[in-house]
N, C-alpha and C positions, 0 to 999 in steps of 0.2 A: 693639505700640506701647505703651511704658511699662508700665502694669499690665494691658493688654489682650492676651489670647492669641488668642481667636477669638470674635468677637461680631457678631451681626446685629441691627440695631435697626429695627423698623418704626415709622414716624412717624404719630402721631395729629395732631389739630388742636386745641390744641398738644400737644407731648410735654414732660413735666416730669420732669427727672432729680433724684432726691433720694438721700441716702445719706451715710454718714460721710465725713470727710475722708480722702483717699487712696484712695477706692473707684473712681475712674476717671471721674467726671463731667466734670471739666475736660479730661481727655484726649479724651473723645468730642467736646467742643466744639472742641478743637484739631485733631482729625481733619477736621472740617468746614472749617477754615481751610486745611489741606493740600489738600483738594479744590478750594477756591477758587483756590489757587495753581496747581494743575494746569491750570485753564482760563484763566489770565491772566498767569502769571509766566514769564519767560524769562531765562537758562536755568533750568529748574525745579530741578534738584538744588542748584545753587549758591544760589539764592534760599531754598530750604528749609533748608539747613545754616546760612545766615547768621543766621537768627533762631530756629530750632527746635532747634539743637544737632546734633552729630554722632551717628553710630550708637550710641555708648556712652550717650548721653543719651536719644535718641529711641526706640530699639528696646527691646523687652522683653529682660531679661537672658537671654543665650544665644541670642537669635533671630538667624537668618541672613538673614531677609527681612522686609520691611515690605510688606504687601499692603493695598490700599484698593480698594473697589468701591462703586458707587452704582447704584441702579435708579431710573429716572425714569419716572413714569407720567403720561399725559395721556389725553384723550379719543381722540386719534388713534393713539398708539403707546405701546409700552413699550420703553424703551431701557436698555441696561446698559453701564457702562464699568468696566474693571478695570485696575489698575496694580500691578506688583510691582517693588520696589526690592531689590537685593541688597546686603548688608553687605560692604563691602570694607575693613574695618578702620577707618580714619579717614574713609572716603568711602562714598558710595552710588552704585550704577550702576543704570540702568533695565534690568531683565531681560526683562520682558514687559509688553505693553500691548495691550488689545483693546477693541473696541466692537461691540455686537450690537443687532439688533432682536429682541425676544422676541415670539413670536406663539403664540397658543393652538393646542395640538395639533400644533405644528410644531417642528422643530429651530431653534435660534437662527440667524439669518442674520448672517454676519460682515460688519461694515462696515470694520473696521480691525484689522490684526494686526501686532504687532511682537515680534520675538525678538532680543535683543541689539541690534545696530546695524542690522538688516535689518527693513524693514517693507513691507507691501503694503496697498493700498486697493481691495479687490475690488468696491466699489460701482460700478454701471454708469456713473454720472456722474463717477467719480473717475479719477485716473491709473491706468494699468495697469503691471504689472511691478514687481519689487522695487526698493526705493530704500534708501539708507543715511542714517543720522542719528547725531548725536553722542550719547555716552553720557549726558550730563546734560540732554538735551532730551526733551520728550515730543512725540510726533507730533501730538497733539491741537492744540497751539498753534504748532508750528514749521513746519507745512506748509500751504500754500494749496491748496485743492481745492474741488470743487463738489459734495460729498456733503452734502445738506441735513440728514440725520439726525446725522451726525458734528458738523456745525456747531451743531446744536441741543444736543447734549451739551456741547460747549465753552461755548456761551453760557450754558447753565444752570449749569454749574460756576462760570464767571466771575461770575455774578450773585449767588452766595452771599454773605451778609453775616454776619460774626461780630463780636459786640459784647461785649467784656468791660466790667468796671466803668469808667465814665467817670473821667477824671483830674480830680477836683474838689478837689485839694489846696488849702488856703488859700494865698493869695498870700504870707503871711508865712513859710510853710514852704519856699518855692521861690525859685529865682533867676529873673531876668527871662526867661531862655531856657527855663524849665521850667514856665511858667504853664499849659500845656495849654489846656483849654477856657475859661480865664479871660482868655486873651490875645486881641488883635484879629487879624483876618484880612486878607490882601491880597484885594481884591475879585476874585472869579473865579467862573465857572459851576461847579456841583456836580452830582454824580450820586447821591451817597449821604452819609450821616453817616460821617465818617472815624473810625478807631479812637481811642478816648479822647474823642471829641467835640471834637477840636481845631478843626474847621471850623464850630462851632456858629453864629457870627455869619453866615457865608455861608448856612448852612441856613435860619436865620430870615429872612434877606434874601429867599430863594427862597419860603419859606412865605407870607410876607406878600403875594407876587405871585400866589399861587394863589387860585382862585375861592372855595375853601372856607375861606379864612382866618378869617372871622367865627366859623365853627363851631370851628376850632382854638383861637382865642382864648377862646371860651366854655368849652371843656374845661379850659384852663389856669386860668381864673378859678374854675371849680368846684373844682379841685384845690388851688390855691395861694392862693385868696382873691379875693373879688369886688372888693376895693379895687385890684386891678391894672387900670389903665386901658388900658395898651398895652404891647406889647413892641417896642422900637425897636432899630435898628442904627445908632447914631450914627457919623459919620465922624470919624476921628482928625484932629487939627489938622494933622498932617504931610501928610494927603491920601493917597489910594490904599488906605487900610485902613479897616475898619469894626469896631466892637465890638458888644456885646450889652448891653441894659439893660432893666430892668423900670421902668415908670412907675406909681407907686403914689399913690393919693389921699392928700393930706396929708403926703406924704413927699418926693415928687419922683422923680427917676430914680436907680435903684440899678444901677450897672454890674456886669457879671459879676465884676469884681475883688472886689466886696464882697458878692455873693450867698452864701447858705448852700449847703452841699454838697447838701442835699436839693433845693433849688430848681434848682440846675444839673443834678443827676441827672435830675430829672423833665422839665426842658426838653429834655435830650438824648433821653430816651425818646420824648417827643411828636414830636420831629424825626424819629426813626426810623419811627414809626408813621404819620405824616401826610405825609411828603415824597413827592411823585410823581416816581418815577424814570423816565428814558427807557426802561429795561428793568426790568420788575418782577422782584424777586428770586425765585429758585426756593426758597430757604431762608434764614431769618433765625435765627441762633443767638445766645442771650444767656447769658452767664455771670454769675449773681447780679445781675439787673436791679433787684432790690429794695434793693440796698445804698444806705444813707443815707436811705431813705424811711420815713416814719411808717407804722405798721401800717394805719391807715385809708387812706392813700394807696396802699399796696401792694394793698389790695382793689380800689381803683379801677383801678390799673394792670393787675391781673389780668384784669378785665373788658375793658379795652382790648386786651390781648394776645389774648384769645379771639376778639374781633371781627376783629382783624388776621389771625388764623390761618384765617379763612374764605377768604382770598384767596391765601395763601402758606403754605408749611410753616414752622412755628415750633418751635424746640427751646430749652428753658430748663433751665439747671442752677441749683439754688437750695438754700438752707438755711432758707428762710423758712416758718414755720408759718402766718403770715398769708396767704401766697400759696396754700398748699395748702388752707387753710380756704375760700378764695374760689373754688376751681375748681368749675365747673358740673358736670363729670362726672369726678371723680378716678379712678374705676375704669377709664376709657378713657385718661386722659391721664398718670397717674402711673406712673413707672418707678423702681424701687429699684435703685441700683447697689450691689453687694455683692461681697465678695471670697470666693472659694471656698477649699477646703482647699489649693490651690496658689497662693494669693494672686493669683489672676487675676480680673479683673472679670467679673461676670455681671449681666445685667439681668433683674429679676423684676417681673412685673405683678401687681397685687393680685387676690385672689379676689373677684369682684364681689359675690357673695352674702354672703360673710363681711363685706366692707366695709360693705355696706348695713345689715347687722345692727348693726354697731358705730356707724354714723352716726346711728342712732336715739337714741343716748345722748350723742354728742359733736357739737360744732359743725361739725367737718370733719376731714379727714385730718391736718391740722397738729396740732390739739388731741389727736387720737387718738395720733399719733406721740409727742407730748410726754408723754402719760400712760404710755408704755412698751409700747403694744400693737401696735407696728409688725410684729413677727414673726407675729402672728395673722392679719394681712390680706395679708402677702406671704409665702406659703408657699415653702419652699426648693425651687423647681421647676428644671427644666433651663432654661438661658438661652433667652429668647424671641427 
């Protein structure tokens, strides 16, 4: 996929991707979005090509296949899902799909197997006998069955959240239809913060109904200033829609239309971290969550992300030295994305002992990297 040839990434809590531009950080984040689509989008191939591009854009140069796999670990079981797409010129077809239970000292137990248009579900609670399926559908979302482990895989993939930088463009740079998170929302129930933060008024309408709203508001006041009295979701005069506003002592209400980019970006991040979903996400991936934030606010955000990572897997791609300096355990969390001599992405983890030695002289991994000593703590090892 793009710059990636063959890559396996084990996730810590959180995992922080760093590296030069073009080294594959955003491609790894995009791969997480592909996995989310596997669990929730139909027909899968059409949905994939609509927004991610055709094989000439999505696949690594010369690649005949795109392969994705994920291993899900819990206290009860270890599950694995694999999907292979074949390059058919301007199109992709599903060549292979499989799901397994992985058990210690035993061969993997097959839950789902698909080759071409033929698939079977050998689980005792599922259908028996071969079935057929369209080339652009995945069995995981297209078939109703009673295999609990397969449904657990589908639900875990569908719950993945991928958040790129929120759309905080000032109103004066956009048309009325492009205001993104500065625009009002039709009032409706929500299950997550949507891409770009475009449903932020509805998010805060829900947050204010949560029992922990006083704590959420206190966090925002600590970060954006204690002169913030309240966060409101005023109703549009036309009715049926709500906006978002900060009520500030001595100033009054500032609508999202007039908020700074940093204020909006931080409110979107708080929404992601504090919203209680009907189904907790299995993974939340962020591409440059520090964008628009003051370095002091980035340090506070990093602490919040590390707390959030105790309850779900968190993956972050960043260029922020302030974020790296604030990591509690950079030796465990940091992953350097680098290009090998074939211009393929590899992921390197730091030498913990060497990093600790250098951190006796520097504030953190960010300052160390800024001083030019990155190569000394990320030895050129085989991909992890």
